[in-house]
C-alpha positions in Angstrom: -41.7 -106.1 -32.0 -45.5 -105.9 -32.0 -45.8 -108.3 -34.9 -43.6 -110.8 -33.0 -45.7 -110.6 -29.9 -48.9 -111.1 -31.9 -47.3 -114.1 -33.6 -46.4 -115.7 -30.3 -49.8 -115.0 -28.7 -51.4 -116.7 -31.7 -49.0 -119.6 -31.5 -49.7 -120.0 -27.7 -53.4 -120.1 -28.2 -53.4 -122.3 -31.3 -51.0 -124.9 -29.9 -52.8 -125.0 -26.6 -56.2 -125.5 -28.3 -54.7 -128.2 -30.6 -53.2 -130.0 -27.6 -56.3 -129.9 -25.5 -58.8 -130.8 -28.3 -56.9 -133.1 -30.5 -53.5 -134.3 -29.3 -54.5 -135.2 -25.7 -56.9 -137.8 -27.2 -54.2 -139.5 -29.2 -52.4 -142.4 -27.5 -50.7 -144.9 -29.9 -50.5 -148.4 -28.6 -50.8 -147.1 -25.0 -47.3 -145.7 -25.3 -47.0 -142.6 -27.5 -48.7 -139.3 -26.7 -47.8 -136.2 -28.7 -46.9 -133.1 -26.8 -46.9 -130.6 -29.6 -47.5 -127.6 -27.3 -43.9 -127.5 -26.3 -43.1 -126.2 -29.8 -44.0 -122.8 -28.2 -41.1 -123.2 -25.8 -38.8 -124.3 -28.6 -39.5 -121.2 -30.6 -39.3 -118.6 -27.8 -36.5 -116.1 -28.6 -33.2 -116.8 -26.8 -32.9 -113.1 -26.0 -36.2 -113.1 -24.0 -35.8 -112.6 -20.3 -35.6 -115.7 -18.2 -38.4 -114.5 -16.0 -40.7 -114.1 -19.0 -39.7 -117.5 -20.4 -40.4 -119.2 -17.0 -43.7 -117.4 -16.6 -44.9 -118.3 -20.1 -43.8 -121.9 -19.7 -45.6 -122.2 -16.3 -48.7 -120.6 -17.7 -48.6 -122.9 -20.8 -48.2 -126.0 -18.6 -50.9 -124.9 -16.2 -53.4 -124.4 -18.9 -52.7 -127.8 -20.3 -53.0 -129.2 -16.8 -56.3 -127.6 -16.2 -57.8 -129.1 -19.4 -56.1 -132.4 -19.0 -56.7 -132.9 -15.3 -53.0 -133.7 -14.6 -52.6 -131.8 -11.4 -49.5 -129.6 -12.2 -47.4 -132.2 -14.0 -47.1 -130.3 -17.2 -46.6 -127.0 -15.4 -43.6 -128.5 -13.6 -42.2 -130.2 -16.7 -42.6 -127.0 -18.8 -41.0 -124.8 -16.3 -38.0 -127.1 -15.9 -37.7 -127.5 -19.6 -37.8 -123.7 -20.1 -35.2 -123.2 -17.5 -32.8 -125.6 -19.2 -33.6 -124.6 -22.8 -30.7 -122.1 -23.1 -28.2 -124.7 -21.7 -29.4 -127.3 -24.3 -28.9 -124.8 -27.1 -25.4 -124.1 -25.9 -24.6 -127.8 -26.2 -24.8 -127.5 -30.0 -24.4 -123.8 -30.6 -21.9 -122.3 -28.1 -22.0 -118.7 -29.2 -25.3 -116.9 -29.0 -23.6 -113.9 -30.6 -23.5 -115.8 -34.0 -27.2 -116.2 -34.2 -28.8 -114.5 -37.1 -32.2 -114.5 -35.5 -32.9 -114.8 -31.8 -35.7 -117.3 -32.4 -34.3 -120.9 -32.7 -35.2 -122.1 -36.2 -33.7 -123.9 -39.2 -32.9 -120.5 -40.7 -31.0 -119.2 -37.7 -29.2 -122.4 -36.5 -29.0 -124.5 -39.6 -30.8 -127.8 -40.1 -28.4 -130.1 -38.2 -28.1 -128.0 -35.0 -31.8 -127.2 -35.0 -32.8 -130.9 -35.3 -30.4 -131.8 -32.5 -31.7 -129.0 -30.3 -35.3 -129.8 -30.9 -34.8 -133.6 -30.3 -32.9 -132.9 -27.1 -35.6 -130.6 -25.8 -38.4 -133.0 -26.7 -36.6 -135.9 -25.1 -35.9 -133.9 -22.0 -39.6 -132.9 -21.7 -40.8 -136.5 -22.2 -38.4 -137.8 -19.6 -39.6 -135.2 -17.2 -43.3 -135.7 -17.7 -43.2 -139.5 -17.5 -40.9 -139.5 -14.5 -43.3 -137.1 -12.8 -46.3 -139.1 -13.8 -45.0 -142.4 -12.7 -43.1 -141.1 -9.7 -41.6 -144.6 -9.5 -39.4 -146.9 -11.5 -41.8 -149.9 -10.9 -42.1 -150.8 -14.6 -39.0 -149.5 -16.3 -39.6 -151.0 -19.7 -43.0 -149.3 -20.0 -41.5 -146.1 -18.8 -38.7 -146.3 -21.4 -41.2 -147.2 -24.1 -43.4 -144.3 -23.3 -40.5 -141.9 -23.3 -39.0 -143.2 -26.5 -42.2 -143.4 -28.5 -43.7 -140.1 -27.2 -40.4 -138.4 -28.0 -40.3 -139.8 -31.6 -44.0 -138.9 -32.2 -43.7 -135.4 -30.8 -40.5 -134.8 -32.6 -42.0 -135.9 -35.9 -45.1 -133.8 -35.4 -43.2 -130.7 -34.4 -40.9 -131.0 -37.4 -44.0 -131.2 -39.6 -45.6 -128.1 -38.0 -42.3 -126.3 -38.3 -41.9 -127.1 -42.0 -45.5 -126.0 -42.7 -44.9 -122.7 -40.9 -41.5 -122.2 -42.6 -43.0 -122.8 -46.1 -45.8 -120.3 -45.4 -43.3 -117.7 -44.2 -41.1 -118.3 -47.3 -44.1 -117.8 -49.6 -45.0 -114.4 -48.0 -41.4 -113.2 -48.7 
């Protein structure tokens, strides 16, 4: 239990620092911005209390907002994403009792289900953040382009981070 908490605290701090110092300054073709800090929300255990999940998600979004000067947009999007995370997992994995590990991962869900879950969560977050940011449908093609390309970039980076973490964990065992 203590080792898990330390792991998540380290992940929270590392992803937040990476997002603020590196990934906030990446904008490919004025369309794609990576939001790798939501990997923390993806990996939170399903068995964790909803109150804790929402609190951690709000805190994560608030810290990103403070350093990005985005006035609560990430806090709102993170909180809504965290609230709907369990429902999205149930789309692809209907029985939580069959989970081998409470943390959603390739090992506990299988590659196909995990990739679908991850992509859905990233897409949902990108839709939320860009709809909150634009607060209008004035330029729908630009909005759709930002959502699609940010989703693809974030998804690819999170899969890369996940594979690095998984390989390190397998080497230790």
